C-alpha positions as CSV (number, residue, x, y, z in Angstrom):
1,M,-5.8,2.1,-41.9
2,T,-3.8,4.4,-44.1
3,S,-4.7,8.1,-44.2
4,P,-4.9,9.9,-47.5
5,R,-1.9,12.1,-48.4
6,S,-2.4,15.6,-49.7
7,T,-1.1,16.2,-53.2
8,E,-0.7,19.9,-52.4
9,P,2.4,21.1,-50.6
10,I,2.1,23.1,-47.4
11,D,2.0,26.9,-47.8
12,A,5.6,28.2,-48.3
13,G,5.0,30.9,-45.7
14,V,4.5,28.3,-42.9
15,S,7.2,28.3,-40.2
16,I,7.7,26.4,-37.0
17,G,6.7,28.3,-33.9
18,H,7.9,28.1,-30.4
19,V,9.2,24.9,-28.6
20,H,8.0,24.0,-25.2
21,L,10.4,21.8,-23.2
22,K,9.9,19.9,-20.0
23,V,12.8,20.5,-17.7
24,S,13.8,19.1,-14.3
25,N,14.9,22.4,-12.7
26,L,13.7,25.8,-14.1
27,E,16.6,27.8,-12.6
28,K,19.2,25.5,-14.1
29,A,17.5,25.6,-17.5
30,L,17.2,29.4,-17.4
31,D,20.9,29.6,-16.5
32,F,21.8,27.6,-19.6
33,Y,19.3,29.3,-22.0
34,C,19.7,32.8,-20.7
35,R,23.1,33.2,-19.2
36,V,25.0,30.9,-21.7
37,L,23.0,31.2,-24.9
38,G,21.7,34.8,-24.3
39,F,17.9,34.4,-24.5
40,E,15.8,36.8,-22.4
41,I,12.9,36.0,-20.0
42,T,9.7,37.5,-21.3
43,Q,7.5,36.0,-18.5
44,Q,8.0,33.7,-15.6
45,F,5.6,32.0,-13.2
46,G,7.6,31.0,-10.1
47,D,9.6,27.8,-10.5
48,Q,7.1,26.2,-12.8
49,V,7.3,27.9,-16.2
50,A,9.3,30.6,-18.1
51,F,9.0,32.0,-21.5
52,I,12.2,33.2,-23.2
53,S,13.0,34.9,-26.5
54,A,15.5,36.6,-28.7
55,G,14.8,40.2,-29.7
56,G,11.6,40.8,-27.7
57,Y,9.4,38.2,-29.4
58,H,6.7,36.8,-27.0
59,H,8.6,33.5,-26.7
60,H,10.8,31.2,-28.8
61,L,11.1,28.7,-26.0
62,A,9.0,27.8,-23.0
63,L,10.5,25.8,-20.2
64,N,8.3,24.1,-17.6
65,T,8.5,21.7,-14.7
66,W,4.8,20.8,-14.7
67,E,5.4,17.0,-15.3
68,S,9.1,16.9,-15.0
69,S,10.3,18.6,-11.7
70,D,13.4,16.8,-10.5
71,G,12.9,14.2,-13.3
72,P,15.6,12.2,-15.1
73,P,16.8,13.1,-18.6
74,P,15.2,11.3,-21.4
75,A,16.8,8.0,-22.4
76,R,18.9,8.3,-25.6
77,N,17.2,5.2,-27.1
78,A,13.6,6.5,-26.4
79,T,11.3,8.2,-28.9
80,G,10.8,12.0,-28.7
81,L,12.6,15.1,-29.7
82,F,16.0,14.4,-31.3
83,H,17.0,18.1,-31.1
84,L,15.7,21.6,-31.6
85,A,17.5,24.0,-33.9
86,I,18.3,27.5,-33.0
87,L,18.9,29.4,-36.3
88,Y,21.4,32.3,-36.1
89,P,21.2,35.0,-38.8
90,T,24.9,35.0,-39.7
91,R,28.1,32.9,-39.4
92,T,29.5,35.5,-37.1
93,A,26.5,35.2,-34.7
94,L,27.0,31.4,-34.7
95,A,30.7,32.0,-33.9
96,E,29.7,34.3,-31.0
97,A,27.4,31.5,-29.7
98,F,30.3,29.1,-29.8
99,R,32.4,31.6,-27.9
100,R,29.7,31.8,-25.2
101,L,29.6,28.0,-24.9
102,T,33.4,27.9,-24.6
103,D,33.5,30.7,-22.0
104,A,30.9,28.8,-20.0
105,G,32.7,25.5,-20.2
106,I,29.9,23.8,-22.2
107,S,31.2,21.0,-24.4
108,I,29.7,20.2,-27.8
109,D,28.9,16.8,-29.1
110,G,29.8,17.7,-32.7
111,A,30.2,20.3,-35.4
112,S,29.1,19.8,-39.0
113,D,29.1,21.5,-42.4
114,H,26.0,20.4,-44.3
115,G,26.6,22.5,-47.4
116,V,23.4,24.5,-46.8
117,S,24.3,25.3,-43.2
118,E,26.9,24.9,-40.5
119,A,25.9,23.5,-37.1
120,L,27.1,22.9,-33.6
121,Y,25.4,20.1,-31.6
122,L,25.2,19.9,-27.8
123,R,22.9,19.0,-24.9
124,D,21.1,21.3,-22.5
125,P,21.2,20.5,-18.7
126,D,18.3,18.0,-19.1
127,G,19.9,16.1,-22.0
128,N,17.7,17.7,-24.7
129,G,19.5,17.9,-28.0
130,I,20.3,21.4,-29.3
131,E,21.6,22.4,-32.7
132,L,23.0,25.9,-33.1
133,C,23.2,26.8,-36.8
134,W,23.3,29.3,-39.5
135,D,22.0,28.9,-43.1
136,R,24.2,29.8,-46.1
137,P,22.4,32.0,-48.7
138,E,20.3,29.8,-50.9
139,S,22.4,30.8,-53.9
140,E,25.3,28.9,-52.3
141,W,23.5,25.7,-51.5
142,P,25.1,22.6,-53.2
143,R,23.1,21.2,-56.1
144,D,23.5,18.5,-58.7
145,E,23.5,19.1,-62.4
146,D,19.6,18.9,-62.4
147,G,19.4,21.6,-59.7
148,N,18.4,19.1,-56.9
149,L,19.7,19.9,-53.4
150,K,22.7,17.8,-52.4
151,M,23.2,18.2,-48.7
152,F,26.1,16.4,-47.0
153,T,27.7,16.1,-43.6
154,N,31.4,17.1,-43.3
155,P,33.3,18.1,-40.2
156,L,33.2,21.8,-39.4
157,S,36.4,23.4,-38.4
158,L,35.9,25.1,-35.0
159,E,39.0,27.2,-35.6
160,T,37.3,29.0,-38.5
161,L,34.5,30.0,-36.1
162,T,36.9,31.0,-33.4
163,D,38.8,33.1,-35.8
164,L,35.7,35.1,-36.7
165,V,35.3,36.4,-33.1
166,D,39.0,36.7,-32.3
167,E,39.7,39.2,-35.0
């Protein structure tokens, strides 16, 4: 049975809220998300769940072991979350995140320029896909002659990010 589709778009003010991840080891996950990426713990309940955020928000991410303590990472060919995106406010902030990854010895899977954004791709300790990105101002987004968005995927030069924080 096919469900009816709405002809009205979703309210433009809608945003995606927090992400709740199942992890195998809470301390290992907190080490990655807090020590490496810089999130702060807003609340923690033993070794079962922690809520973390940037800037004092109640939580952007929740990490729990309720169904996944000591569990294996998800199979790459299984359905589920491909990645979550962490949006940085500026290119310099993304460059700082890259420096933090480098300092911690965390490797990345890829780096892309999508025209509308620049992104780094990596995996957390449980194999969850992570995208660290910043959006260019909308006035700089690539468009065709009719004004339609024309995103692309080109390699991102990591040297240009490194140069931002080495100056």
